[in-house]
N, C-alpha and C positions, 0 to 999 in steps of 0.2 A: 622634411626631417633633417635634423642637424647631423653633420659628420662628426665622428669622435676623434679624429686625428688630423695631423697637419698635411697628410699626403692626399687629401680629398677622397679618402676611401670611405665606403659606407660603414656604418656601425654594424655590429653583429645583429642587433635588434632590427635595424632597417633591412638588412639583407634577408633575415628570416621572414619578415613581413612580406617583402617582395616575392620571395620564393614561394611562400604560402599562397599568395594571390595568383601566381602563375600556375601552380599546381591545381588550384581550384578551377581555373579556366580550362585546364586540359583534362579533367576527370569528372565523371558523373557520380551520382549517389551510390550506384552499385560498387564502384571502385572503393569508396570510403567504407561501405558495409563490409566488403571483402577484407580489407586490411584491418578493420576493426575486429572482425571475427577471428582472423589469424592472430592478432594481438591478444585477444581474450583467451584463445586456446593456449598460446604460449605462456601467458600469465598463470593459467590454471595448472599447467604442468609444473610450474616453479613455486607454487604457493599452496599452503594447506588451509584447512577450514578456519583456523584461528586468524590467519591473515585477512580473510574475507569478513570475519566477524569484527575484527578491529577496524577495518576501513569502513564497514557498514555503520558501526557505532559512531565513528568520527563524522561520517557524512550525515547521519541522523542528527547529531548534535549541531552541526553547522546549519542544517536545514531548519531545525527548530529555533535557532537564533535569528534566522532571516525571514521566518514566516509566522503568521498569526493563526488563530483558531479558524478563521474563515478559509484560509488556504487549505487546511487539512479537511474541512468540511467539503470543500469543492472537489478536491481530488478523491476523497472517499465516495462522494456521490457519483463522480464519473466512473470510478472503479466498480461500484455497485451496479450502475447501469450497464456497463460493458459486460460484467459477469452475468447479469440477468438475460442479456441478449444471447449469450453464448452457452447457457446451461439451462437444463430443464428441471422439472420438479424433482425427479429422481436424484439429480446431483445435490440439490439442497437437502433432501432427506438423508442422503449418504453422509454429507459433511456434518449435518446436525447430529446424526447418530455417533459418528466418530468423536465429535466434540463432547457429546454427553458422556460417552464411555471414558474419555480422557479425564473429564471433570470428576466423574464418580471415583476414578482411581486415586485422585489427588485430594479429595475432600471427604469429610465424615458427616454423620447425621446432623451434627450441630451446625455445620456450614449451611446445609439446606434449610434448616429451621430458621437460621438468621436471615438468609436471603428471602425466604418465603415471607417472613414477618415484615421485612423492609418493603417487599413488593406489595404486600397487602396494605401496608400503611400508605404507600405512595398512591396506590389505586384508589383507596378510600378518600384521599385528599383531592383527587382529580375527577371523581365521578360522584354523581348523586344517586338518590334512591331509584330513579327511573332507569338509570343505566343497569343496575342490578336486576330490576324487574324484567327489563328487555332481554338481558342475557339468560336469565332463568327461564323465560318463556321459550327462547330459541333452543336451549338445552333440552327442555321438556319435549318440544316438537321433534327434535332429532332423535331423542331416545324412543319416542313412540313409533317413529317411522323406521328406525334402524333395527 
């Protein structure tokens, strides 16, 4: 590393790097978790919801510039797998119900007609006559046994 002055003193950048290396040699993961938690708590005391929304938006924009569709598919899949390991059927029923209630508050009858039509069109493009026959038979069996 080059020195920045004529007195053979270290540059501020080099001194910071060396100090960081020495600190990392003297402390473990728990030390960094503790100081990170303290920093997060101090930050939360000094900032409001809008601050976090703004930095979240900036971070999201930066992330989207640096990553492609596959990145988001991969992290979505990992998140979904972790969620499914940690939650049971009742969890999914509860969040589904909450989502349905929130959606119904925000949309009218025409919205549901439109998405129903789109879903029906997409389904019909992707499935053949046998698909519908098979599902009809399953539905009939369930109705008879229920």
